[in-house]
N, C-alpha and C positions, 0 to 999 in steps of 0.2 A: 068576094074580093074586097080588099081594103080600099077605103076612099082617101088614102094618103100614100105618099112615098115613104117607104119604111127603111130607115137607117138604124133601127134598133139593134139588129144583129144579122150576121150572115147566115144564121139558122133560119131566117125568114124566107130564103129562096124557095121557089116552087119549081117543080120539074117542067122543063120545056116541052113543047109539043113533040119534038123528035125524041126526047127521052121517054115520054109517055108511050110512044109507039114501040120503042124497044122493050119497055116493060110489058106491054100487052102481048108481045110475041116471045117473051123469054122462055127458054127451056127450064123446066123446074122438076124437082124431085124431092125426096125426103132429106132435107138438109141435116137433120139430126143423125141420120144413118149414113151420112156422107154421100148421098145419092143425088144431090142437086148439081147438075152440070154447070149452071151459071155461077153458083157459089164456088165450086171447085176451080173454075177458070180464074175467078177473081182472086182467090187467095194465092194461087200459084203465081199470078201476075204481080201481086203485091209483095210476096216474099222476094221475088227477083228485084223489084223496084227498090226495096229496102235493104237488099243484100243479106237476107237471113235465110236459113235453111227451111223454115216452115212458117205458116201463118194460119190465123184463125179468124173467121167472120163472126162479128158480134153486133148486137143491136145498136150500141152506143159507145162513144169514147169514154164516158164515165165507167162503163163496165170494163173496158180495156184497162183503165188505170186500176180499178179495184181488184180485178183478177191478177194483174201483174204484181201488185203489192202482196196479195195473198199467196201467190206462188213463190215469190222471192223470199218472203219473210215468214217468221213465226210470231204468234202472239207475244207481245212484250218487246219486240224488236223496235229499233229506231230507224226512221226514214228521214233523210236530210233533203230539204227542198227550199226554194225561195219562199219568202213570206207572202208573196202575191200568188202562189201556186193555186191552180185549179183544185188540187187536192184539199186545200185548206178551206177555200171559200165557196165551192160550188158543188160539192159531192155529198152534202147532207151528213157529214160526220162519218162517211163510209170507211175511211181508213181505220178508225177506232172500232166501229160497229162490226165490220166484216172481216178485216184482217187482224184486228186487235193490236195495231201498231201505234206508236207515238210518233208525232211529227216534230222535228226540230227545224226552225226556219232561219234562213240567212237573209240579210238585208242587201240584196243584190242591186245592181244598177239597172233600173227598169226591168226587173224580173230576172236578171242574169248575174249570178255570182261567179266568182273565179276560183282558181285552184287554191290561191292563198286563203281566201275566206273559208273554203272547205277544210283545208288543212288546220285552220285555227280551231275548229270544233271537234276534230278527230282526237280520240283518246285511246289508251290501252284497253284491251278487253278484260275487264274485271267483273267478277261475279255479282257485285253489288250494283252495277250500272246496267242500264239496258244495252243489249248488244246492237251496235251500229251495223246495219245490214245493207242499206240501199240508199243510193243518191238519185234523185229525180230532177229532171229539167223539163222545161216547157218551151217548145219551138213552134211558132213564135210565142213570145211572152205576152199574153192577153192584157193583163193589167199593167204591163210595161208599155202599153200602146202599140202592140204588134211588133215589138223590137225583135230583131234577128240576133240569135247567138252567133258570133263569129266562129268559124270552124276551128280555128286554133284554140279558142277559149273552151269550146266543148271538149276538144282533145285533151287540154290540160286538166279540166275537171275529171274527166274519165280516168286519166292516168293517175291522178291523186287518189281517186277512189280505189282503183285497182291495186295500187301500192299498199293500201291499208286493208285489202281483202274485202272491199265492199263491191256489191253489184250495182248496175246502173240501169236506169229506165228513162226513156224519152216519151213524154206526152207530145205527140206530133199532130195535135188537132189541126194546126195551120202549118205544118211542115212544108207542104207544097207551095204555100205562099213564100216561105223563105227560099225554097229552091228557085222559084221563078224570079224573085227579086235579086238573088245573089248570084245565080248561075252555078251554085254548088249542087251536085247530085244528091238526091235523097239518101242513097246508099253511103255516100261519104259522110253526111251528117250523122247517120245512124251507126256507122261502122264500129265505134268503140262502145256501144251500148248493148246491154244484154237483152233488152226488149224495147220495142218501139211500136207505135201505131199511127195510122192516118185516118182522118175523119172524112166522110163523104157528104155530110148533111150541112156543111157550111159553104165555103166559097165554091165547092165543086157542084153544088146544086142538086144533089140526090135527096130523096125524101127521108133517108135514114141510113144507118149502117156505118161500121168502122171495121178496120182489119188490124189485128194485133200480130206482131211478128217476133220471132226469136229462134232459139235452138229447137231441135226436134223434141228434146226432153221437156223444155219449157212449155211448148205448145201442147204436148201430151197432158201435162198437169193442168194447163189452162183450160183444155177441153173438159176435163173433169169438173172444174168449177163452173164453166159455162152451163153444163147440164144441171149441176146442183142448184144454180141460181136462176134457172129458167130462161137461159139465153138462147135456146134452140128455137127456131122459128118455122120449122117444116119447109113449106115451099117458098123459101125466102129468096129464091132466084129471081123473083119478080123485082125485088129491091136490088139484089146484087147486079142484075143486068143494068140498072140505072147507074150504079157505081162504076161498072166497067165502061159504060158510055161516057161517064164524066172523065175518066182517065184519058179517053180518046179525044174529047172535044172541049173540056172545061179547064184544063190545066194551064195551057199557054195563055188563055184569056184572063187568067188572074192578073196579068200585067195591066189589063184595062181597069180592074178594081183598084190597083195601086195608083194608077194615073188619076183616076177619079178622086181617090182619097187625097192625093197631093193637091189637086185643084180645089177641093173643098177646104183643105187646111189653109191654102194661100188666101182664099176668100175670107175665111174666119179671121185670119191675122189682120185684115184690113178693116175689121168692124170694131168701133170703139166700144169698150165695155167687155170685150172678150179677150182672152189671152191663150196663146198656143205656142208650143215649141215646134217650129217647122222641121227642125232637124230630127225630131223624134218620130215623125210620120214616115215609117219605112215600108209599110205594107198596106193593109186595107183598114186599119183601125185608127180613128181620129179622136183623140181626147183633147178637150179644151175646157178652160175655166171661165166662170162668170164672175166678173169683177164689180159690177154695178151694185151699189148699196140698195137694199130692199128687193133684190131679185136673187133667188137661189136656183139651183139646178132643176128641182122639181117644178118650180113655177115656170121656168123657161120652157121645159119640155111640154108642159100642159099648154102653154101659149102656142108653141110650135105645132102641136097636134091640131089645135083649132085652126091653124093656117094650112093644114094638110101635109105636115111633115112630122114624122115620128122619129125621135131620138131617145136615148136612155140616160137617166141620171145615174152617176157612178160615185156619188158623194154629195155633200152639202153644196159644193160649188162646181163640181166636175160633171161634164156631159160627155157621152161617148156616141159617136156616129160611125157606122160600119158600112163600107161599100161592098157590093156583091153583084151577083148575076142579074138581079132584078133592079139594079140602080144604075142608070146611065148618066151621061153628061147633062141631059135635060133635068134629071132629078137633082143633080148637084146644083144646077142653076136655081131650081125652085127652092131648095133648102137654103141657099145663100140669100135669096130674096126674102124668105120668111125670117131669117135671122136678122137681116138689115132692118126690116120693118118693125120687128119686135124690139130690137135694141134702140130704135129711134123713138119709141113711144115715151 
């Protein structure tokens, strides 16, 4: 067990005792052959949650993204996304290596571009240019500070893509954070998108797993790539049961994470030498900047760790703190005390 409170990422959550009990008693079967009842229940539930005809259980959100790109596109096609997209910075060059696509990035507002920005880069289909095929969005926008895409903005982007004959994909790693914060249903956010996925290993607290949803035809082709890329996990109902438990018990409590993030942000705003946009903290991600001369983000994070608080550097001057299932109000208090002490040195 770590000897520090961990704000590094919401991927640091550990299964609760109740979740572990569910996992220990999970019904299992050969998931690759479609015989795992826990997986089958989960994907049916997620398809309904996301408003799609079919869904597929996968080991990770990265695999969801990469499979979606490979199903929707052909090598040489162009995918349009925000410049802060997970596709660009956190998937090891997978879009190029696995799907053979090129990425065109837009400079959105905190990870969220609009229909006008999309329309500005759309062009006629000419044989000497890459075929524009897919538009991708990330809800919430991680590097945008957990910013929520407004429903109307998503609908506008999807409509512009559709009018130009493009497909749409939603990276929904923290989609349920947006749902809880906004009150907009997941199916409403996903309605105009050809594919969408949700992650269970972040704020929902499961040890792994994600579910990708779309049309029956899309999921049929996605299943082929899942098998080709080694994504079948046999008796994975042990993990799927944890995901199902998370949907029952860990969705509404995401509001606690958001409240803790807001409290952390307010405390940071009161510390000399640190800067934060309070209006930008909408969900569970808190980004702030170090202003003091002679102190950069990596140095501050190292000093905080020595005081029992782990955060992550996201640039020379930028630090990220993420609230989650294993971070309570007392942990927020400890983090603020460590920051005050360090900035007073």
